[in-house]
N, C-alpha and C positions, 0 to 999 in steps of 0.2 A: 600556516597554512603557507603549503609550495604549490607553485603551480605547474605540472604535470600532465603528460599524454601518456595512451592508455596503455605503451607499448614502456613507461618505467613502473606501471603495476602489476604488467603482465612477467617481470622480471623479479618483483618482487615479492608478490607472492602467490598463493597457490592454491586457494580457494576464493571465490567473488560472491558475493553475497546482493544481487545483480534486482533493482529497480524493472519494470519491468515498462511501465506506462508514462512521457515522457523522456523515454533516456535508450529505452530499443523501439520501440514504436506508437505513430503516431496514426490515428484514423487509418490509412488506409497506405502507410510507407515507411519503410523504411526510414531509422536515423542513418547519415549518414556514417559509415566503419565500423556498423553492429556488425557484419556479417564475417571482415575479416577477423574481427576477436575472436568470435565465436570458431572459428576455423583455427586463427595460434593457441588459444583458450586450449583445442583438440587436440591437433599435432604436439604438443609440450603437455601432455596427459595431466593438464590439470581439469581442476572442473570448475561450475561454472552453478549456485543454485539460485535460481530469479523468488524471490519474496515480494509476493505483486499483498495490496491491499482489496482484490478484486473482490467480490460477498460470492463467490463463484465456487467451487468445485476445480481440480488443475485441470482437468480430465478440457475444459472449459479452454483452458488457456491451450493444453498443449494441441486441441487445433487449429483455434486462432495461431500461434505460432506457422501450421502447415501451408496458414497461407501466403505462408513471405515465405515460403520451403527452410522455416526454423525446424529440420528433426530433431526426432527423441538423440540423437546419437549428439548432437550436439552440444546437451546437458548434463547434468546429474542429474536436477529434481526443480518442483514446482511447488510451494506454499503459495497458500490465501488464505485467509481465514474463512472462508465456505469450505476449505477440505480439512483444515482444523479441529472448524468443530464436526463437519463430518465423522472424521476419523474419531472425533470424543466419545461421541456417539454409537459407536459402531462397537469400540471397544469398549464402551459402557463405563465411560470415565465418569465420576459424578457432577454432576452440570445443576446447576438448580432455576432452570427452567423446560417447563412440563407443561402439555395440557393447551389450552386454546392463545393464538395470538393473531397479533397486529399486525399488517405487514409496512412500514414505510419502501419505501419505495416501485421499479418500474416493472410491469411484468418480466421479462425476462430476465429479472433479476429474483426475484422472488418463493420460486416455486423449489429453495435447496433443502426446505426441512419437506416437501410432498408428499405423504403414501410411509414418512418414518412415526410410528406406531409414536404411541403420547400426546402427540402433537398434531392440532388444530387448528386449519390460518379462518380466521373467523373476517368477516367486511367489516366490521363493529367496534371498535375500541369497547364501546361497554360492557360487551362479551367476551374480553380480552382477558388473561391473565394475566399475558406478559406481551412487550413488543419486542418487533427483531427491527433494527434501521439497519434497510439495506441499501436507499440511497435516499433521493428523492421520488414523487410523482413525476416532477414536471420541475423543467427546469429554469419554469419563468416563476416559481413557487415565493410570496415574501415572507420572512419572519413571520407578521402578522398573522398568515394563515399556520403556516405550524406550531404556531406559541396555541392561536384556540387548541386544535387539538393535545400536544400540549398539558395545552392546561387537565385537557380531562382524564391525561395517560396519570399526571401528577394529584389530582383529586381523589381518582382510584387506588393509590399508591403502586399501580403499576410497576415493573422493576426493564429495566432495556436490555436487547443486547444488540453492543454494536457489532457490525460484521465488515467494516470497513471505516476505522480513525480520518481518512480520508478527508478537510473540508471541502477541495476544491480542487478541480481536473479543467488543466485547462488545456484548451484545443488550436491546434495552432495553425489549425486554418476560420477559425470563429474567430470573433472577437469576444468571446464572451467565452472565461469561467466557468463553468457548472458546479453544481453544488452537490454533496457529497454528501452520505451518511455519518461521518465524522461533524461533519455540521450542526447533523442534528442533533445529534446526540450531544453536542457539548452545548448547544442550549438545553438542553433538556440538563445535565450534568446542572449547570450554574442557576434555575429556575427550583434544583434542591432535589432533585429525582436519582434514582442508583441507579448507574450506569455501567453494566459487565464488559471492553474491550476485548476483540481479537487484531491484532494485527500489530504492525508497524506505529507509536513505534514500542512495544509495549516490549516484555524480555521473553514470552511466551513464544515467537515461532524465533526468535532469534535460537534461541538455546534445543528447540526443533532440526532446525538450521542449522548449527552447531552438530549434532548428533551425525545427520546424516553425512554431512563435510570429511569428519573423520581425522580435521588437521586441527592442524598447532593452530591455541591464538593465536599469536603473535605475527601468523603468515595465512588467516583472515582479511580481506577489510569490502568494508559495504560501500555501493556504489548505488547511487541515486539521486537524486533533479530535486528533492525538496527537504528541509532545513527541520520541516518537527518531524517528520518522522523518516526518515533515512539517517539522515546527520544525527538527528536526536536516541533516533533506537539505539544506533551504533553505539554510542558515548553509555548510553543504559545496560547494553552486555556487555560493554567491557571491549570496543571489540572497534578498529580502525574505520576511517570513515573518510571517502572520495562526494565530491559536490559535481556533480555537471549541471553543464550550465545551458540544457537544451531546452528543459520541459518549461517547470515554474519562475527559476530565474532567469531565462532566457534575457531577459533586459539589461542583466546587470554583464551584459558586453555589446560595448558602442558600435559602432557604424564600422569602424577599422578594425572590429574585435582584440579590442584590451577590454581586461575585468577592473570592472569597479570592487577594488578590494574593498575600499571603502565602508561600501552598502554592504557588503557581504556581514563586513566588520558590525553593523550598525544592523543589521537583522538579526545577528544572533543577542545582539546587547538586549535591545528593547524586546525582544520576547525570551532570552535567556536561558536560548538556543548553545551548545557547547560550536564552537566555528572546527566546519571542518579541520582534515590533518590534512588532505591533498582540494586540487580546484582542476575542473578541467572545461575546457573549451569543450570539447568534447571527444566521441572515444573514435575516434578516428588514428589509425596507428601512425 
């Protein structure tokens, strides 16, 4: 692991596969240095592809970026699990899911398949042919409540499609870490249920990003705030990685701005994650 600033990566690499929530913005504000970084990438004719685990189509993130004055000319593309599934359906790629589905998630997240032929959303798990995990119904849900519903899924041998492998989202202005779709899907898999995953850390999203990038592997670096998805996913795809300590692991910076290297190593060792190639305190040039 090497501590660097973002300008080092901007010089060494030509394409950046960059996470969104936790390093670009958090709730209502951009993180420091983001706009300068994007402007520098544009000025040097390099590429940045945002790869997010959001269970939505990419155009939803495009609109969200506009709220922060991040215009489409500042980046190459956006990839999300929601967009990947949508693209697969448009291209008639074979998937194992059709028919009636029950959706875990909030109302503004679960409408991805609404109106698509061969898919009907139902409100009762007992009537479903499969389940889709977009996220939590309620941020205060307990595992026991979730497991009751998952037991019904398991009894009926329902397969699950997970459209956000993240387990938690850290809110900078909130002391609560919100549980995500990956939390539900991980529990279901441990119970013995079958889960198909879209997004990081699985290879497919990186392979699609690499095709868009049209850049040698050695000149691509993945940037994110999560060891479990961003760093592990980059390793699985044979790419170099950079951990940014602004999101999930912001506590690994002490009040004097010193990095806790041992804690990073301990986290990697405990959960069998690869260590990042680079570590950044933030994205400031």
